[in-house]
C-alpha positions, 0 to 999 in steps of 0.5 A, a space after each residue: 498518446 491518449 486515444 480520443 475514444 477513451 473515456 476516463 473516470 477520475 476519483 479525487 480524495 479531497 482530504 489527501 495531503 492535508 486537503 491538498 487534493 481539493 485545493 489542487 483539483 482546479 489545476 489538475 482539471 485544467 491540465 487534463 482538459 488541456 491534454 484532451 482527456 475525456 473524463 467524468 470525476 467524483 470526490 470521495 465523501 467518506 472512508 472507502 467511498 472510492 470503492 463504490 465509485 470504481 464500481 460505478 465507473 465499471 458499470 458504465 463500462 469505463 475501465 480507465 481510472 485516474 486516482 488522485 490521492 495518497 497510498 490509502 486512496 489507491 489501496 481502496 481503488 485496488 480493493 474495488 478492482 479486485 472485488 468487482 465482477 465486471 471485468 478481469 482485474 488486469 484489464 482495468 488500468 489505473 493512473 495515479 496523480 500522487 497527493 498524500 503523506 507517504 506516496 510510497 507506492 509511486 516511488 517504486 515505479 518513478 511515477 512523478 509527484 509533479 502534477 503535469 509530469 504525472 499526467 504526461 506519464 499517464 498520457 504515454 499510455 504505457 501499462 505495467 501489470 503487477 502482482 497483488 497480495 491477498 490478505 485474509 484473517 482466519 476464522 472470523 468470516 471477514 472478506 479478503 483484503 488486497 494490497 499492492 505495496 506492503 502488509 505489516 504486523 507488529 511494530 510496523 502496524 503500531 507505527 501506523 496507528 500513531 502516524 494517523 494523528 501526526 499526518 499534518 507533519 508530512 513525511 516526518 510523521 513516520 519517523 516521529 511515529 517510529 520513535 514514539 512507538 519504540 518506547 511503548 511497543 511490546 514484542 509478540 509471539 507467533 508461529 509462522 509458516 512460509 511455504 514449507 518453512 516454519 518459524 516460531 518465537 518472539 518478534 518485533 514485526 512481520 513484513 510482507 512486501 511487493 514493492 520497495 517503500 512503505 511508511 514514508 520511505 522505509 525499506 523493510 524487505 530485502 528484494 521486493 519485486 512486484 512482477 516475480 510472483 513472490 512475496 518478499 518477507 522480512 521477520 524482525 525477531 526479538 529486538 530490544 528497545 536499544 537495538 531498535 534505536 540503534 537501527 532506526 535509520 536502517 529502516 529508511 536506507 534498506 540496511 535493516 534486512 542485513 541485521 542479524 535478527 532480521 530473517 528474509 524469505 521469498 514465498 508465494 504464501 505465508 500463514 501467521 498465528 499469534 500466541 499473545 492474548 492481545 495480537 499486534 496491529 496489522 496494516 496493509 498499504 498504510 491502512 490499519 485493518 485489525 488484529 488476529 491470525 492471518 494468511 497471505 497469498 500472491 495473485 500474479 499479474 492482477 493490477 494494471 497501471 500507467 507507468 
């Protein structure tokens, strides 16, 4: 049960789910009050505003946060937690009421999409603590980016770039984005170091996963486990357009990792260097973050959430 002394901070992304969060907030607020949550709240007003809101909550010594939005909103909350200097990251607990286009991360942990059920799940006060991926571009002086679900370079990132304009279609946007991308995306050359293993050649995409689902339900890595201290890595090699079309349903049922041109690995680190003049799009948790050579390492047991 929720302890009466516990203070919560609720962050609402009003644009999530095609503006559904804003419309549903009065109902959510009512359920929280009915269940005797003591909370303050704020709406995000611009991109990454949730990072500043988390900092503000922590400065006020509030370590229990409820995130209302989609995977992108949660991604920003996680990045705030991983970059703050107030508390250890694992001592900050996040509850999620999922209202978004993909809602991929919650699927791995069976967090309900129903508002009342999601609040009841938070109310049970059961905490899980998962690993986090630390992504860093090489040689450009940028800050690390943290991800709680999956990072992808290549076709995966290209699809995300298309889906941004199609989100009004809901989950169908990801399938349509994949079909559109298939005709225009070009495979890329890369040199990859996974632990002590080196992999070079032409690739369709590189996936680095912690959890099971991404891209509106796609299953792109072989055996992800957010608690084992390892990255689950898939490298889809030089697939032709016909091969992509033949295997497109396998992106959603998890069988893509069984295809002969898809190699899977488990490792705590990965380094990627691109040989192309124009390196491919890269996404973390469904958010485009740029292009360029990069490295990723695992941070074990770094993010705590109500499960």
